[in-house]
CHARMM-style PDB file with segment names, atoms N, HN, CA, C and O in Angstrom:
ATOM      1  N   MET     1      75.143 106.395 252.292  1.00  0.00      PROA
ATOM      2  CA  MET     1      74.608 106.500 250.962  1.00  0.00      PROA
ATOM      3  C   MET     1      74.164 105.103 250.521  1.00  0.00      PROA
ATOM      4  O   MET     1      74.863 104.121 250.769  1.00  0.00      PROA
ATOM      5  N   SER     2      73.039 105.019 249.888  1.00  0.00      PROA
ATOM      6  HN  SER     2      72.471 105.817 249.686  1.00  0.00      PROA
ATOM      7  CA  SER     2      72.508 103.720 249.477  1.00  0.00      PROA
ATOM      8  C   SER     2      73.287 103.175 248.285  1.00  0.00      PROA
ATOM      9  O   SER     2      73.949 103.918 247.560  1.00  0.00      PROA
ATOM     10  N   GLU     3      73.193 101.867 248.101  1.00  0.00      PROA
ATOM     11  HN  GLU     3      72.656 101.263 248.690  1.00  0.00      PROA
ATOM     12  CA  GLU     3      73.900 101.205 247.005  1.00  0.00      PROA
ATOM     13  C   GLU     3      73.469 101.744 245.639  1.00  0.00      PROA
ATOM     14  O   GLU     3      74.289 101.866 244.729  1.00  0.00      PROA
ATOM     15  N   ALA     4      72.204 102.060 245.502  1.00  0.00      PROA
ATOM     16  HN  ALA     4      71.537 101.961 246.241  1.00  0.00      PROA
ATOM     17  CA  ALA     4      71.672 102.493 244.211  1.00  0.00      PROA
ATOM     18  C   ALA     4      72.238 103.845 243.779  1.00  0.00      PROA
ATOM     19  O   ALA     4      72.341 104.109 242.581  1.00  0.00      PROA
ATOM     20  N   HSD     5      72.606 104.698 244.721  1.00  0.00      PROA
ATOM     21  HN  HSD     5      72.523 104.484 245.694  1.00  0.00      PROA
ATOM     22  CA  HSD     5      73.051 106.061 244.392  1.00  0.00      PROA
ATOM     23  C   HSD     5      74.537 106.276 244.709  1.00  0.00      PROA
ATOM     24  O   HSD     5      75.002 107.415 244.744  1.00  0.00      PROA
ATOM     25  N   ARG     6      75.269 105.208 244.936  1.00  0.00      PROA
ATOM     26  HN  ARG     6      74.891 104.282 244.907  1.00  0.00      PROA
ATOM     27  CA  ARG     6      76.653 105.323 245.365  1.00  0.00      PROA
ATOM     28  C   ARG     6      77.554 105.923 244.286  1.00  0.00      PROA
ATOM     29  O   ARG     6      78.499 106.643 244.608  1.00  0.00      PROA
ATOM     30  N   PHE     7      77.280 105.642 243.025  1.00  0.00      PROA
ATOM     31  HN  PHE     7      76.513 105.057 242.763  1.00  0.00      PROA
ATOM     32  CA  PHE     7      78.143 106.100 241.944  1.00  0.00      PROA
ATOM     33  C   PHE     7      77.540 107.252 241.142  1.00  0.00      PROA
ATOM     34  O   PHE     7      78.006 107.552 240.043  1.00  0.00      PROA
ATOM     35  N   ASP     8      76.532 107.884 241.671  1.00  0.00      PROA
ATOM     36  HN  ASP     8      76.154 107.640 242.565  1.00  0.00      PROA
ATOM     37  CA  ASP     8      75.877 108.974 240.935  1.00  0.00      PROA
ATOM     38  C   ASP     8      76.793 110.171 240.711  1.00  0.00      PROA
ATOM     39  O   ASP     8      76.633 110.885 239.721  1.00  0.00      PROA
ATOM     40  N   ASP     9      77.741 110.407 241.601  1.00  0.00      PROA
ATOM     41  HN  ASP     9      77.871 109.828 242.406  1.00  0.00      PROA
ATOM     42  CA  ASP     9      78.597 111.585 241.475  1.00  0.00      PROA
ATOM     43  C   ASP     9      79.792 111.344 240.542  1.00  0.00      PROA
ATOM     44  O   ASP     9      80.566 112.268 240.293  1.00  0.00      PROA
ATOM     45  N   LEU    10      79.953 110.130 240.026  1.00  0.00      PROA
ATOM     46  HN  LEU    10      79.324 109.379 240.228  1.00  0.00      PROA
ATOM     47  CA  LEU    10      81.045 109.848 239.089  1.00  0.00      PROA
ATOM     48  C   LEU    10      80.745 110.441 237.724  1.00  0.00      PROA
ATOM     49  O   LEU    10      79.582 110.579 237.344  1.00  0.00      PROA
ATOM     50  N   PRO    11      81.800 110.796 236.981  1.00  0.00      PROA
ATOM     51  CA  PRO    11      81.572 111.276 235.613  1.00  0.00      PROA
ATOM     52  C   PRO    11      80.969 110.171 234.742  1.00  0.00      PROA
ATOM     53  O   PRO    11      81.165 108.984 235.003  1.00  0.00      PROA
ATOM     54  N   THR    12      80.248 110.572 233.724  1.00  0.00      PROA
ATOM     55  HN  THR    12      80.089 111.536 233.512  1.00  0.00      PROA
ATOM     56  CA  THR    12      79.574 109.617 232.841  1.00  0.00      PROA
ATOM     57  C   THR    12      80.576 108.663 232.193  1.00  0.00      PROA
ATOM     58  O   THR    12      80.310 107.468 232.060  1.00  0.00      PROA
ATOM     59  N   ARG    13      81.704 109.187 231.801  1.00  0.00      PROA
ATOM     60  HN  ARG    13      81.921 110.157 231.910  1.00  0.00      PROA
ATOM     61  CA  ARG    13      82.732 108.353 231.158  1.00  0.00      PROA
ATOM     62  C   ARG    13      83.211 107.249 232.111  1.00  0.00      PROA
ATOM     63  O   ARG    13      83.406 106.110 231.687  1.00  0.00      PROA
ATOM     64  N   THR    14      83.399 107.575 233.374  1.00  0.00      PROA
ATOM     65  HN  THR    14      83.240 108.500 233.719  1.00  0.00      PROA
ATOM     66  CA  THR    14      83.840 106.588 234.362  1.00  0.00      PROA
ATOM     67  C   THR    14      82.763 105.547 234.597  1.00  0.00      PROA
ATOM     68  O   THR    14      83.059 104.355 234.681  1.00  0.00      PROA
ATOM     69  N   LYS    15      81.522 105.982 234.704  1.00  0.00      PROA
ATOM     70  HN  LYS    15      81.281 106.950 234.636  1.00  0.00      PROA
ATOM     71  CA  LYS    15      80.417 105.024 234.896  1.00  0.00      PROA
ATOM     72  C   LYS    15      80.314 104.068 233.713  1.00  0.00      PROA
ATOM     73  O   LYS    15      80.088 102.872 233.895  1.00  0.00      PROA
ATOM     74  N   ASP    16      80.479 104.598 232.490  1.00  0.00      PROA
ATOM     75  HN  ASP    16      80.663 105.569 232.341  1.00  0.00      PROA
ATOM     76  CA  ASP    16      80.439 103.740 231.303  1.00  0.00      PROA
ATOM     77  C   ASP    16      81.580 102.731 231.326  1.00  0.00      PROA
ATOM     78  O   ASP    16      81.385 101.560 230.998  1.00  0.00      PROA
ATOM     79  N   PHE    17      82.758 103.177 231.708  1.00  0.00      PROA
ATOM     80  HN  PHE    17      82.917 104.128 231.975  1.00  0.00      PROA
ATOM     81  CA  PHE    17      83.909 102.284 231.786  1.00  0.00      PROA
ATOM     82  C   PHE    17      83.659 101.157 232.783  1.00  0.00      PROA
ATOM     83  O   PHE    17      83.889  99.987 232.476  1.00  0.00      PROA
ATOM     84  N   LEU    18      83.190 101.511 233.974  1.00  0.00      PROA
ATOM     85  HN  LEU    18      83.004 102.462 234.224  1.00  0.00      PROA
ATOM     86  CA  LEU    18      82.957 100.503 235.014  1.00  0.00      PROA
ATOM     87  C   LEU    18      81.820  99.554 234.632  1.00  0.00      PROA
ATOM     88  O   LEU    18      81.864  98.367 234.955  1.00  0.00      PROA
ATOM     89  N   THR    19      80.817 100.071 233.953  1.00  0.00      PROA
ATOM     90  HN  THR    19      80.781 101.035 233.690  1.00  0.00      PROA
ATOM     91  CA  THR    19      79.677  99.247 233.556  1.00  0.00      PROA
ATOM     92  C   THR    19      80.074  98.206 232.513  1.00  0.00      PROA
ATOM     93  O   THR    19      79.532  97.101 232.500  1.00  0.00      PROA
ATOM     94  N   ASN    20      81.009  98.551 231.646  1.00  0.00      PROA
ATOM     95  HN  ASN    20      81.449  99.448 231.656  1.00  0.00      PROA
ATOM     96  CA  ASN    20      81.380  97.669 230.541  1.00  0.00      PROA
ATOM     97  C   ASN    20      82.529  96.721 230.866  1.00  0.00      PROA
ATOM     98  O   ASN    20      82.997  96.010 229.977  1.00  0.00      PROA
ATOM     99  N   LEU    21      82.993  96.690 232.098  1.00  0.00      PROA
ATOM    100  HN  LEU    21      82.613  97.268 232.820  1.00  0.00      PROA
ATOM    101  CA  LEU    21      84.088  95.788 232.454  1.00  0.00      PROA
ATOM    102  C   LEU    21      83.619  94.338 232.490  1.00  0.00      PROA
ATOM    103  O   LEU    21      82.539  94.027 232.991  1.00  0.00      PROA
ATOM    104  N   ARG    22      84.465  93.455 231.942  1.00  0.00      PROA
ATOM    105  HN  ARG    22      85.343  93.707 231.535  1.00  0.00      PROA
ATOM    106  CA  ARG    22      84.201  92.013 232.014  1.00  0.00      PROA
ATOM    107  C   ARG    22      84.940  91.460 233.232  1.00  0.00      PROA
ATOM    108  O   ARG    22      85.788  92.139 233.810  1.00  0.00      PROA
ATOM    109  N   ASP    23      84.614  90.223 233.619  1.00  0.00      PROA
ATOM    110  HN  ASP    23      83.925  89.672 233.149  1.00  0.00      PROA
ATOM    111  CA  ASP    23      85.230  89.617 234.799  1.00  0.00      PROA
ATOM    112  C   ASP    23      86.746  89.513 234.656  1.00  0.00      PROA
ATOM    113  O   ASP    23      87.474  89.777 235.613  1.00  0.00      PROA
ATOM    114  N   ASP    24      87.226  89.134 233.483  1.00  0.00      PROA
ATOM    115  HN  ASP    24      86.635  88.920 232.706  1.00  0.00      PROA
ATOM    116  CA  ASP    24      88.675  89.001 233.302  1.00  0.00      PROA
ATOM    117  C   ASP    24      89.370  90.363 233.363  1.00  0.00      PROA
ATOM    118  O   ASP    24      90.516  90.450 233.803  1.00  0.00      PROA
ATOM    119  N   GLU    25      88.692  91.421 232.929  1.00  0.00      PROA
ATOM    120  HN  GLU    25      87.760  91.351 232.571  1.00  0.00      PROA
ATOM    121  CA  GLU    25      89.265  92.766 233.029  1.00  0.00      PROA
ATOM    122  C   GLU    25      89.331  93.229 234.479  1.00  0.00      PROA
ATOM    123  O   GLU    25      90.279  93.909 234.872  1.00  0.00      PROA
ATOM    124  N   ILE    26      88.337  92.866 235.266  1.00  0.00      PROA
ATOM    125  HN  ILE    26      87.568  92.313 234.947  1.00  0.00      PROA
ATOM    126  CA  ILE    26      88.358  93.204 236.691  1.00  0.00      PROA
ATOM    127  C   ILE    26      89.521  92.493 237.377  1.00  0.00      PROA
ATOM    128  O   ILE    26      90.220  93.082 238.202  1.00  0.00      PROA
ATOM    129  N   ASP    27      89.725  91.209 237.025  1.00  0.00      PROA
ATOM    130  HN  ASP    27      89.158  90.730 236.355  1.00  0.00      PROA
ATOM    131  CA  ASP    27      90.860  90.468 237.582  1.00  0.00      PROA
ATOM    132  C   ASP    27      92.181  91.115 237.178  1.00  0.00      PROA
ATOM    133  O   ASP    27      93.103  91.209 237.989  1.00  0.00      PROA
ATOM    134  N   THR    28      92.272  91.559 235.932  1.00  0.00      PROA
ATOM    135  HN  THR    28      91.523  91.483 235.274  1.00  0.00      PROA
ATOM    136  CA  THR    28      93.490  92.219 235.458  1.00  0.00      PROA
ATOM    137  C   THR    28      93.735  93.515 236.210  1.00  0.00      PROA
ATOM    138  O   THR    28      94.871  93.804 236.585  1.00  0.00      PROA
ATOM    139  N   LEU    29      92.687  94.303 236.436  1.00  0.00      PROA
ATOM    140  HN  LEU    29      91.764  94.068 236.131  1.00  0.00      PROA
ATOM    141  CA  LEU    29      92.836  95.544 237.199  1.00  0.00      PROA
ATOM    142  C   LEU    29      93.283  95.263 238.630  1.00  0.00      PROA
ATOM    143  O   LEU    29      94.137  95.973 239.161  1.00  0.00      PROA
ATOM    144  N   ASN    30      92.714  94.238 239.258  1.00  0.00      PROA
ATOM    145  HN  ASN    30      92.020  93.662 238.827  1.00  0.00      PROA
ATOM    146  CA  ASN    30      93.124  93.880 240.613  1.00  0.00      PROA
ATOM    147  C   ASN    30      94.592  93.454 240.640  1.00  0.00      PROA
ATOM    148  O   ASN    30      95.336  93.837 241.543  1.00  0.00      PROA
ATOM    149  N   ASP    31      95.007  92.657 239.643  1.00  0.00      PROA
ATOM    150  HN  ASP    31      94.402  92.347 238.909  1.00  0.00      PROA
ATOM    151  CA  ASP    31      96.413  92.259 239.558  1.00  0.00      PROA
ATOM    152  C   ASP    31      97.308  93.476 239.357  1.00  0.00      PROA
ATOM    153  O   ASP    31      98.388  93.559 239.942  1.00  0.00      PROA
ATOM    154  N   GLY    32      96.867  94.410 238.541  1.00  0.00      PROA
ATOM    155  HN  GLY    32      95.989  94.342 238.066  1.00  0.00      PROA
ATOM    156  CA  GLY    32      97.636  95.629 238.298  1.00  0.00      PROA
ATOM    157  C   GLY    32      97.798  96.465 239.549  1.00  0.00      PROA
ATOM    158  O   GLY    32      98.868  97.021 239.793  1.00  0.00      PROA
ATOM    159  N   ILE    33      96.742  96.557 240.344  1.00  0.00      PROA
ATOM    160  HN  ILE    33      95.873  96.104 240.145  1.00  0.00      PROA
ATOM    161  CA  ILE    33      96.815  97.321 241.589  1.00  0.00      PROA
ATOM    162  C   ILE    33      97.808  96.677 242.543  1.00  0.00      PROA
ATOM    163  O   ILE    33      98.598  97.374 243.179  1.00  0.00      PROA
ATOM    164  N   ARG    34      97.776  95.338 242.652  1.00  0.00      PROA
ATOM    165  HN  ARG    34      97.134  94.771 242.135  1.00  0.00      PROA
ATOM    166  CA  ARG    34      98.737  94.637 243.504  1.00  0.00      PROA
ATOM    167  C   ARG    34     100.163  94.797 242.969  1.00  0.00      PROA
ATOM    168  O   ARG    34     101.108  94.927 243.746  1.00  0.00      PROA
ATOM    169  N   LEU    35     100.315  94.789 241.643  1.00  0.00      PROA
ATOM    170  HN  LEU    35      99.547  94.684 241.011  1.00  0.00      PROA
ATOM    171  CA  LEU    35     101.629  94.955 241.037  1.00  0.00      PROA
ATOM    172  C   LEU    35     102.207  96.332 241.343  1.00  0.00      PROA
ATOM    173  O   LEU    35     103.389  96.452 241.666  1.00  0.00      PROA
ATOM    174  N   VAL    36     101.391  97.356 241.243  1.00  0.00      PROA
ATOM    175  HN  VAL    36     100.431  97.259 240.980  1.00  0.00      PROA
ATOM    176  CA  VAL    36     101.853  98.711 241.543  1.00  0.00      PROA
ATOM    177  C   VAL    36     102.273  98.811 243.005  1.00  0.00      PROA
ATOM    178  O   VAL    36     103.282  99.445 243.313  1.00  0.00      PROA
ATOM    179  N   GLY    37     101.514  98.196 243.907  1.00  0.00      PROA
ATOM    180  HN  GLY    37     100.694  97.681 243.656  1.00  0.00      PROA
ATOM    181  CA  GLY    37     101.900  98.194 245.317  1.00  0.00      PROA
ATOM    182  C   GLY    37     103.230  97.493 245.543  1.00  0.00      PROA
ATOM    183  O   GLY    37     104.059  97.965 246.321  1.00  0.00      PROA
ATOM    184  N   ALA    38     103.436  96.366 244.864  1.00  0.00      PROA
ATOM    185  HN  ALA    38     102.763  95.983 244.232  1.00  0.00      PROA
ATOM    186  CA  ALA    38     104.692  95.639 244.998  1.00  0.00      PROA
ATOM    187  C   ALA    38     105.861  96.444 244.439  1.00  0.00      PROA
ATOM    188  O   ALA    38     106.944  96.462 245.023  1.00  0.00      PROA
ATOM    189  N   ILE    39     105.640  97.110 243.308  1.00  0.00      PROA
ATOM    190  HN  ILE    39     104.760  97.096 242.833  1.00  0.00      PROA
ATOM    191  CA  ILE    39     106.702  97.930 242.709  1.00  0.00      PROA
ATOM    192  C   ILE    39     107.074  99.081 243.641  1.00  0.00      PROA
ATOM    193  O   ILE    39     108.252  99.409 243.783  1.00  0.00      PROA
ATOM    194  N   ARG    40     106.083  99.688 244.271  1.00  0.00      PROA
ATOM    195  HN  ARG    40     105.126  99.421 244.156  1.00  0.00      PROA
ATOM    196  CA  ARG    40     106.372 100.778 245.216  1.00  0.00      PROA
ATOM    197  C   ARG    40     107.169 100.264 246.404  1.00  0.00      PROA
ATOM    198  O   ARG    40     108.080 100.939 246.882  1.00  0.00      PROA
ATOM    199  N   THR    41     106.826  99.061 246.888  1.00  0.00      PROA
ATOM    200  HN  THR    41     106.085  98.513 246.499  1.00  0.00      PROA
ATOM    201  CA  THR    41     107.551  98.490 248.022  1.00  0.00      PROA
ATOM    202  C   THR    41     109.001  98.208 247.639  1.00  0.00      PROA
ATOM    203  O   THR    41     109.921  98.554 248.382  1.00  0.00      PROA
ATOM    204  N   VAL    42     109.204  97.583 246.486  1.00  0.00      PROA
ATOM    205  HN  VAL    42     108.457  97.302 245.883  1.00  0.00      PROA
ATOM    206  CA  VAL    42     110.565  97.290 246.035  1.00  0.00      PROA
ATOM    207  C   VAL    42     111.322  98.579 245.764  1.00  0.00      PROA
ATOM    208  O   VAL    42     112.513  98.671 246.064  1.00  0.00      PROA
ATOM    209  N   GLY    43     110.656  99.568 245.205  1.00  0.00      PROA
ATOM    210  HN  GLY    43     109.689  99.494 244.961  1.00  0.00      PROA
ATOM    211  CA  GLY    43     111.292 100.859 244.942  1.00  0.00      PROA
ATOM    212  C   GLY    43     111.772 101.527 246.217  1.00  0.00      PROA
ATOM    213  O   GLY    43     112.873 102.076 246.257  1.00  0.00      PROA
ATOM    214  N   THR    44     110.960 101.485 247.251  1.00  0.00      PROA
ATOM    215  HN  THR    44     110.065 101.039 247.219  1.00  0.00      PROA
ATOM    216  CA  THR    44     111.355 102.054 248.537  1.00  0.00      PROA
ATOM    217  C   THR    44     112.550 101.303 249.114  1.00  0.00      PROA
ATOM    218  O   THR    44     113.484 101.915 249.631  1.00  0.00      PROA
ATOM    219  N   PHE    45     112.517  99.962 249.025  1.00  0.00      PROA
ATOM    220  HN  PHE    45     111.758  99.464 248.605  1.00  0.00      PROA
ATOM    221  CA  PHE    45     113.640  99.160 249.510  1.00  0.00      PROA
ATOM    222  C   PHE    45     114.911  99.500 248.745  1.00  0.00      PROA
ATOM    223  O   PHE    45     115.967  99.680 249.352  1.00  0.00      PROA
ATOM    224  N   MET    46     114.825  99.591 247.413  1.00  0.00      PROA
ATOM    225  HN  MET    46     113.967  99.445 246.919  1.00  0.00      PROA
ATOM    226  CA  MET    46     115.999  99.892 246.597  1.00  0.00      PROA
ATOM    227  C   MET    46     116.539 101.285 246.901  1.00  0.00      PROA
ATOM    228  O   MET    46     117.753 101.488 246.920  1.00  0.00      PROA
ATOM    229  N   LYS    47     115.649 102.242 247.140  1.00  0.00      PROA
ATOM    230  HN  LYS    47     114.663 102.076 247.124  1.00  0.00      PROA
ATOM    231  CA  LYS    47     116.096 103.596 247.473  1.00  0.00      PROA
ATOM    232  C   LYS    47     116.944 103.572 248.731  1.00  0.00      PROA
ATOM    233  O   LYS    47     118.028 104.154 248.757  1.00  0.00      PROA
ATOM    234  N   TRP    48     116.466 102.907 249.773  1.00  0.00      PROA
ATOM    235  HN  TRP    48     115.586 102.434 249.751  1.00  0.00      PROA
ATOM    236  CA  TRP    48     117.218 102.879 251.024  1.00  0.00      PROA
ATOM    237  C   TRP    48     118.459 102.005 250.915  1.00  0.00      PROA
ATOM    238  O   TRP    48     119.448 102.257 251.604  1.00  0.00      PROA
ATOM    239  N   LEU    49     118.430 100.988 250.068  1.00  0.00      PROA
ATOM    240  HN  LEU    49     117.627 100.783 249.508  1.00  0.00      PROA
ATOM    241  CA  LEU    49     119.623 100.183 249.831  1.00  0.00      PROA
ATOM    242  C   LEU    49     120.709 101.033 249.181  1.00  0.00      PROA
ATOM    243  O   LEU    49     121.869 100.969 249.586  1.00  0.00      PROA
ATOM    244  N   ILE    50     120.346 101.822 248.182  1.00  0.00      PROA
ATOM    245  HN  ILE    50     119.403 101.874 247.853  1.00  0.00      PROA
ATOM    246  CA  ILE    50     121.313 102.695 247.514  1.00  0.00      PROA
ATOM    247  C   ILE    50     121.839 103.761 248.476  1.00  0.00      PROA
ATOM    248  O   ILE    50     123.040 104.030 248.512  1.00  0.00      PROA
ATOM    249  N   VAL    51     120.945 104.365 249.251  1.00  0.00      PROA
ATOM    250  HN  VAL    51     119.969 104.147 249.222  1.00  0.00      PROA
ATOM    251  CA  VAL    51     121.375 105.369 250.227  1.00  0.00      PROA
ATOM    252  C   VAL    51     122.338 104.744 251.232  1.00  0.00      PROA
ATOM    253  O   VAL    51     123.343 105.358 251.593  1.00  0.00      PROA
ATOM    254  N   GLY    52     122.040 103.532 251.684  1.00  0.00      PROA
ATOM    255  HN  GLY    52     121.225 103.033 251.391  1.00  0.00      PROA
ATOM    256  CA  GLY    52     122.924 102.842 252.630  1.00  0.00      PROA
ATOM    257  C   GLY    52     124.278 102.523 252.027  1.00  0.00      PROA
ATOM    258  O   GLY    52     125.307 102.696 252.679  1.00  0.00      PROA
ATOM    259  N   LEU    53     124.283 102.056 250.780  1.00  0.00      PROA
ATOM    260  HN  LEU    53     123.446 101.915 250.251  1.00  0.00      PROA
ATOM    261  CA  LEU    53     125.560 101.746 250.130  1.00  0.00      PROA
ATOM    262  C   LEU    53     126.405 102.998 249.907  1.00  0.00      PROA
ATOM    263  O   LEU    53     127.624 102.957 250.070  1.00  0.00      PROA
ATOM    264  N   ILE    54     125.776 104.097 249.541  1.00  0.00      PROA
ATOM    265  HN  ILE    54     124.786 104.131 249.409  1.00  0.00      PROA
ATOM    266  CA  ILE    54     126.511 105.360 249.388  1.00  0.00      PROA
ATOM    267  C   ILE    54     127.080 105.802 250.735  1.00  0.00      PROA
ATOM    268  O   ILE    54     128.212 106.280 250.809  1.00  0.00      PROA
ATOM    269  N   GLY    55     126.291 105.641 251.798  1.00  0.00      PROA
ATOM    270  HN  GLY    55     125.371 105.252 251.738  1.00  0.00      PROA
ATOM    271  CA  GLY    55     126.773 105.987 253.137  1.00  0.00      PROA
ATOM    272  C   GLY    55     127.945 105.124 253.563  1.00  0.00      PROA
ATOM    273  O   GLY    55     128.905 105.623 254.150  1.00  0.00      PROA
ATOM    274  N   ILE    56     127.874 103.820 253.270  1.00  0.00      PROA
ATOM    275  HN  ILE    56     127.094 103.415 252.792  1.00  0.00      PROA
ATOM    276  CA  ILE    56     128.979 102.922 253.610  1.00  0.00      PROA
ATOM    277  C   ILE    56     130.226 103.299 252.822  1.00  0.00      PROA
ATOM    278  O   ILE    56     131.323 103.336 253.378  1.00  0.00      PROA
ATOM    279  N   LEU    57     130.064 103.578 251.531  1.00  0.00      PROA
ATOM    280  HN  LEU    57     129.172 103.547 251.080  1.00  0.00      PROA
ATOM    281  CA  LEU    57     131.199 103.983 250.704  1.00  0.00      PROA
ATOM    282  C   LEU    57     131.828 105.273 251.237  1.00  0.00      PROA
ATOM    283  O   LEU    57     133.050 105.368 251.351  1.00  0.00      PROA
ATOM    284  N   ALA    58     131.006 106.250 251.559  1.00  0.00      PROA
ATOM    285  HN  ALA    58     130.013 106.173 251.466  1.00  0.00      PROA
ATOM    286  CA  ALA    58     131.519 107.508 252.105  1.00  0.00      PROA
ATOM    287  C   ALA    58     132.220 107.267 253.442  1.00  0.00      PROA
ATOM    288  O   ALA    58     133.240 107.892 253.732  1.00  0.00      PROA
ATOM    289  N   GLY    59     131.680 106.375 254.242  1.00  0.00      PROA
ATOM    290  HN  GLY    59     130.851 105.867 254.007  1.00  0.00      PROA
ATOM    291  CA  GLY    59     132.318 106.050 255.517  1.00  0.00      PROA
ATOM    292  C   GLY    59     133.682 105.413 255.323  1.00  0.00      PROA
ATOM    293  O   GLY    59     134.629 105.751 256.033  1.00  0.00      PROA
ATOM    294  N   PHE    60     133.796 104.491 254.367  1.00  0.00      PROA
ATOM    295  HN  PHE    60     133.027 104.216 253.790  1.00  0.00      PROA
ATOM    296  CA  PHE    60     135.093 103.870 254.081  1.00  0.00      PROA
ATOM    297  C   PHE    60     136.107 104.910 253.611  1.00  0.00      PROA
ATOM    298  O   PHE    60     137.269 104.871 254.018  1.00  0.00      PROA
ATOM    299  N   VAL    61     135.679 105.832 252.765  1.00  0.00      PROA
ATOM    300  HN  VAL    61     134.735 105.864 252.435  1.00  0.00      PROA
ATOM    301  CA  VAL    61     136.577 106.881 252.277  1.00  0.00      PROA
ATOM    302  C   VAL    61     137.042 107.752 253.440  1.00  0.00      PROA
ATOM    303  O   VAL    61     138.225 108.081 253.534  1.00  0.00      PROA
ATOM    304  N   MET    62     136.133 108.124 254.316  1.00  0.00      PROA
ATOM    305  HN  MET    62     135.172 107.857 254.240  1.00  0.00      PROA
ATOM    306  CA  MET    62     136.505 108.968 255.449  1.00  0.00      PROA
ATOM    307  C   MET    62     137.452 108.243 256.400  1.00  0.00      PROA
ATOM    308  O   MET    62     138.393 108.852 256.908  1.00  0.00      PROA
ATOM    309  N   VAL    63     137.221 106.958 256.650  1.00  0.00      PROA
ATOM    310  HN  VAL    63     136.456 106.463 256.237  1.00  0.00      PROA
ATOM    311  CA  VAL    63     138.108 106.188 257.519  1.00  0.00      PROA
ATOM    312  C   VAL    63     139.481 106.062 256.868  1.00  0.00      PROA
ATOM    313  O   VAL    63     140.499 106.178 257.550  1.00  0.00      PROA
ATOM    314  N   GLY    64     139.520 105.826 255.564  1.00  0.00      PROA
ATOM    315  HN  GLY    64     138.692 105.731 255.011  1.00  0.00      PROA
ATOM    316  CA  GLY    64     140.796 105.730 254.853  1.00  0.00      PROA
ATOM    317  C   GLY    64     141.589 107.019 254.928  1.00  0.00      PROA
ATOM    318  O   GLY    64     142.798 106.995 255.158  1.00  0.00      PROA
ATOM    319  N   GLU    65     140.924 108.135 254.736  1.00  0.00      PROA
ATOM    320  HN  GLU    65     139.942 108.154 254.548  1.00  0.00      PROA
ATOM    321  CA  GLU    65     141.603 109.431 254.843  1.00  0.00      PROA
ATOM    322  C   GLU    65     142.113 109.665 256.255  1.00  0.00      PROA
ATOM    323  O   GLU    65     143.209 110.193 256.442  1.00  0.00      PROA
ATOM    324  N   SER    66     141.334 109.281 257.235  1.00  0.00      PROA
ATOM    325  HN  SER    66     140.443 108.852 257.083  1.00  0.00      PROA
ATOM    326  CA  SER    66     141.765 109.452 258.628  1.00  0.00      PROA
ATOM    327  C   SER    66     142.981 108.592 258.935  1.00  0.00      PROA
ATOM    328  O   SER    66     143.889 109.036 259.637  1.00  0.00      PROA
ATOM    329  N   ILE    67     143.012 107.375 258.423  1.00  0.00      PROA
ATOM    330  HN  ILE    67     142.274 107.014 257.852  1.00  0.00      PROA
ATOM    331  CA  ILE    67     144.157 106.496 258.654  1.00  0.00      PROA
ATOM    332  C   ILE    67     145.412 107.084 258.006  1.00  0.00      PROA
ATOM    333  O   ILE    67     146.494 107.047 258.592  1.00  0.00      PROA
ATOM    334  N   VAL    68     145.260 107.625 256.794  1.00  0.00      PROA
ATOM    335  HN  VAL    68     144.381 107.655 256.318  1.00  0.00      PROA
ATOM    336  CA  VAL    68     146.399 108.253 256.122  1.00  0.00      PROA
ATOM    337  C   VAL    68     146.884 109.462 256.919  1.00  0.00      PROA
ATOM    338  O   VAL    68     148.091 109.650 257.070  1.00  0.00      PROA
ATOM    339  N   LYS    69     145.976 110.279 257.428  1.00  0.00      PROA
ATOM    340  HN  LYS    69     144.996 110.127 257.305  1.00  0.00      PROA
ATOM    341  CA  LYS    69     146.361 111.458 258.226  1.00  0.00      PROA
ATOM    342  C   LYS    69     147.057 111.046 259.517  1.00  0.00      PROA
ATOM    343  O   LYS    69     148.054 111.652 259.910  1.00  0.00      PROA
ATOM    344  N   ILE    70     146.532 110.015 260.177  1.00  0.00      PROA
ATOM    345  HN  ILE    70     145.722 109.522 259.857  1.00  0.00      PROA
ATOM    346  CA  ILE    70     147.142 109.550 261.434  1.00  0.00      PROA
ATOM    347  C   ILE    70     148.531 108.969 261.149  1.00  0.00      PROA
ATOM    348  O   ILE    70     149.470 109.202 261.910  1.00  0.00      PROA
ATOM    349  N   ALA    71     148.659 108.211 260.051  1.00  0.00      PROA
ATOM    350  HN  ALA    71     147.896 108.022 259.433  1.00  0.00      PROA
ATOM    351  CA  ALA    71     149.978 107.649 259.708  1.00  0.00      PROA
ATOM    352  C   ALA    71     150.977 108.760 259.408  1.00  0.00      PROA
ATOM    353  O   ALA    71     152.133 108.682 259.822  1.00  0.00      PROA
ATOM    354  N   ALA    72     150.538 109.796 258.690  1.00  0.00      PROA
ATOM    355  HN  ALA    72     149.598 109.859 258.353  1.00  0.00      PROA
ATOM    356  CA  ALA    72     151.431 110.927 258.404  1.00  0.00      PROA
ATOM    357  C   ALA    72     151.778 111.667 259.671  1.00  0.00      PROA
ATOM    358  O   ALA    72     152.901 112.152 259.805  1.00  0.00      PROA
ATOM    359  N   TRP    73     150.871 111.771 260.588  1.00  0.00      PROA
ATOM    360  HN  TRP    73     149.958 111.377 260.480  1.00  0.00      PROA
ATOM    361  CA  TRP    73     151.110 112.464 261.863  1.00  0.00      PROA
ATOM    362  C   TRP    73     152.116 111.700 262.716  1.00  0.00      PROA
ATOM    363  O   TRP    73     152.977 112.294 263.364  1.00  0.00      PROA
ATOM    364  N   ILE    74     151.991 110.349 262.706  1.00  0.00      PROA
ATOM    365  HN  ILE    74     151.291 109.866 262.180  1.00  0.00      PROA
ATOM    366  CA  ILE    74     152.895 109.532 263.516  1.00  0.00      PROA
ATOM    367  C   ILE    74     154.315 109.572 262.930  1.00  0.00      PROA
ATOM    368  O   ILE    74     155.286 109.590 263.687  1.00  0.00      PROA
ATOM    369  N   ARG    75     154.448 109.584 261.606  1.00  0.00      PROA
ATOM    370  HN  ARG    75     153.659 109.568 260.992  1.00  0.00      PROA
ATOM    371  CA  ARG    75     155.776 109.630 260.977  1.00  0.00      PROA
ATOM    372  C   ARG    75     156.474 110.972 261.246  1.00  0.00      PROA
ATOM    373  O   ARG    75     157.702 111.060 261.272  1.00  0.00      PROA
ATOM    374  N   GLY    76     155.682 111.972 261.437  1.00  0.00      PROA
ATOM    375  HN  GLY    76     154.685 111.901 261.416  1.00  0.00      PROA
ATOM    376  CA  GLY    76     156.245 113.255 261.794  1.00  0.00      PROA
ATOM    377  C   GLY    76     156.603 114.038 260.631  1.00  0.00      PROA
ATOM    378  OT1 GLY    76     157.096 115.158 260.768  1.00  0.00      PROA
TER     379      GLY     76
END
């Protein structure tokens, strides 16, 4: 598709918005896009960190219960 007709299929409201953007607004939008990407990356990291910590906690509880059961079994 040629450069002249690349945005013809966009809604009129979107074309007006893009046409009226100033350079500083374009920079702000680019910064916002990078910020959203960074937030998604940190969010994914935090999700797996929380899942890992819950797994470690559950593992400690299970090991503790097993030790108590083994100690009770040995005492008879």
